[in-house]
KOLNU-372901 format. One line per field, with one value per residue (C-alpha): residue number from 1; chain; x, y, z. Coordinates in pm, 1 decimal, always signed. Each point is the difference from the previous one (the first is absolute). Example, Ala and Ser with C-alpha at 12.3 -4.5 7.8 and 13.67 -1.06 7.14 Angstrom:
<pts>
n (1 2)
chain (A A)
xx (+1230.0 +137.0)
yy (-450.0 +344.0)
zz (+780.0 -66.0)
</pts>
This chain:
<pts>
n (1 2 3 4 5 6 7 8 9 10 11 12 13 14 15 16 17 18 19 20 21 22 23 24 25 26 27 28 29 30 31 32 33 34 35 36 37 38 39 40 41 42 43 44 45 46 47 48 49 50 51 52 53 54 55 56 57 58 59 60 61 62 63 64 65 66 67 68 69 70 71 72 73 74 75 76 77)
chain (A A A A A A A A A A A A A A A A A A A A A A A A A A A A A A A A A A A A A A A A A A A A A A A A A A A A A A A A A A A A A A A A A A A A A A A A A A A A A)
xx (-8228.1 +363.4 +209.4 +290.2 -304.2 -154.9 +294.0 +126.0 -357.0 +67.1 +281.4 -68.1 -260.0 +224.1 +144.3 -222.0 -264.3 +341.6 -160.2 -302.9 -214.3 -95.0 -444.5 +223.2 +152.8 -329.4 -232.5 +232.1 +201.9 -220.1 +325.1 -137.1 +276.6 +126.2 +166.3 +206.0 +121.1 +116.7 +179.3 +128.1 +160.4 +136.3 +201.6 +111.7 +316.0 -82.7 -208.9 -30.1 -346.2 -230.6 -257.4 -157.2 -288.5 -312.7 -392.3 -311.1 -274.0 -344.6 -261.4 -183.8 +324.7 +139.1 +349.6 +156.5 +398.9 +152.3 +386.5 +83.3 +430.6 +244.6 +212.4 +326.1 +241.9 +285.5 +351.2 +241.1 +384.6)
yy (+1541.3 -146.6 -270.7 +211.1 +95.8 -329.9 -136.0 +275.7 -18.5 -361.6 -23.0 +265.1 -206.3 -310.4 +271.2 +73.1 -298.5 -283.5 -190.8 +14.8 -231.1 +85.7 +50.0 +292.6 +159.4 +9.9 +104.1 +221.3 +129.7 +23.2 -173.2 -182.7 -265.1 -18.3 -305.2 +173.5 +239.8 -306.9 -132.0 +354.9 +17.9 -343.3 +61.6 +342.6 -165.4 +271.8 -191.9 -393.4 -77.2 -348.7 -173.7 -233.4 -197.7 +21.7 -95.8 +46.3 -252.3 +139.1 -208.5 -121.7 -242.1 +306.7 -7.1 +365.7 +48.8 +295.0 +102.5 +300.9 +166.6 +85.6 +234.9 +154.4 +275.0 -183.4 +122.1 +214.1 -170.1)
zz (+443.6 -120.3 +63.6 +169.8 +232.6 +29.7 +117.2 +271.2 +170.4 +20.7 +136.1 +250.0 +67.8 +34.6 +275.0 +215.8 +35.4 -67.2 -331.4 -239.8 -204.3 -290.8 +94.6 +195.5 -268.7 -165.5 +240.5 +231.8 -216.0 -373.0 -198.8 -257.5 -97.4 +336.5 -104.7 -283.2 +262.7 +221.1 -280.4 -158.1 +460.1 -72.2 -264.3 +54.7 +201.5 +276.1 +191.8 +101.5 -11.2 +166.2 +26.1 +225.8 -53.0 +186.7 +73.3 +169.4 -14.9 +44.8 +192.2 -339.4 -66.5 -250.2 -27.2 -168.2 -24.2 -46.9 +3.3 +218.4 -77.1 +207.8 -167.9 +182.3 -189.9 -71.1 +258.4 -189.6 +49.6)
</pts>
């Protein structure tokens, strides 16, 4: 799958679900380098990419942290 197709899949997923994590892109969309594709989307100049840090602590006290990305198209003037 080429880079443009991967970026399109990420954008479509965000449109449908509101946001995406690296794990979601990897497991649900089969994208091997999701952070690179998100960076390319951010640098395209057509989208605003914001992220928030999320975490979860399991019953053993182990905390897992990740970022959730929100991608929105820039408004056209």
